[in-house]
N, C-alpha and C positions, 0 to 999 in steps of 0.2 A: 785177437788177431785183427789187423787192419782190413776193413772190408774192401777198400779200393785195391789194396795189394792182392787180396784173395781173388777179386774179380779179374784183375789183369792176368793172374796165373791161370785161372779157369779158362779165360778166353784164349790165351796162348796155347793151352793144352787142347782146346777144342779145335783150333785152327790146324793143328797137326793131323787130326783125324779126318778122314773122308766122311761126309754125312751119310748116315744110314737111312734107309727108307722106312725102317721100323720105328723111328723116333717120331712121336706125335708132334703136330703143328704147334709152334710157339713154346715148345718144352723149355728151351733155354731162358725165355723171358719169364716163365713161371718160376723157375729155379732162382733166377737172379732177384725176382720180386720177393721171394721167401727169404733169401739171404739178407736183403735190405730191410725187410720188415722185422727181422729177428733183433730183438733188443739185446743190449749188453747185459752182463751179469749185474743183477741188482743186489748189492751187498747188504742192504737193509733186510732183505728176506732171510739171509743167513743169520743175521743178528736176531731177528724175531724168532726164528725156529729155535735157536740156541737158548734164548731167554724163556720161551715157553717150556722147553724141556727142563730147564733149571727150575722154573716155577713149579712144574709138576713134581719134580723130585723134592723140592722144599715142602710142598704140601704133604707128600707121602711121609717125609721125615717128621713133620709136625704132628701128623695123625699118630704115627708110631710112638713118638715121645709122649704125646697126650695119653695114649692108651697105657703106656708103661706107668705114668704118674698116677693114673686113676686106679689101676689094678694092683700095684704094689703097695704093701702096707706101709704106712708112714712110721718113721722112727719115733720113739717116745720123746716128748719135748722136755729136755732137762736143762735147757738154757734159760737165761733171764730174758725179759722182754726187750726185743731189739728196737721197738719203736721208741721206747724211753731213752735208750742209748743214743739213738739218732737225733732225737729232739734236744737232748742235753748237749750233744756235739754241735749242733747248729746254733744253739742259743749261748754257747760258751763265749763267743766273741761279743755278744750283747751285754754280758755281765761284766766285762772289763771296764775300768774307769776311762773316761775320755782323755784326761790329762794326767798321765802317770808321773809321779814325782821321782826324780832321779836319786 
């Protein structure tokens, strides 16, 4: 909300009422000073809170999956060596001749 507009509305409402003797001295000045000192919404705070919550849930998920991978038995290895397949795939282009004949 616009602070100047709010201030105008509060002053207009205050002028309609007769001052009461129970109101402390300079009460309206303290209230207006608090309204002016109040900062607007800091959207970075909302982002930071959300990211910290997301980080906490990611850590919890990583711990859970790490525990599952440690405590569950590993399946028997019946496949061939993946590192050799990977190396052969990467070096396949190096084995090609530079000038292929048509």
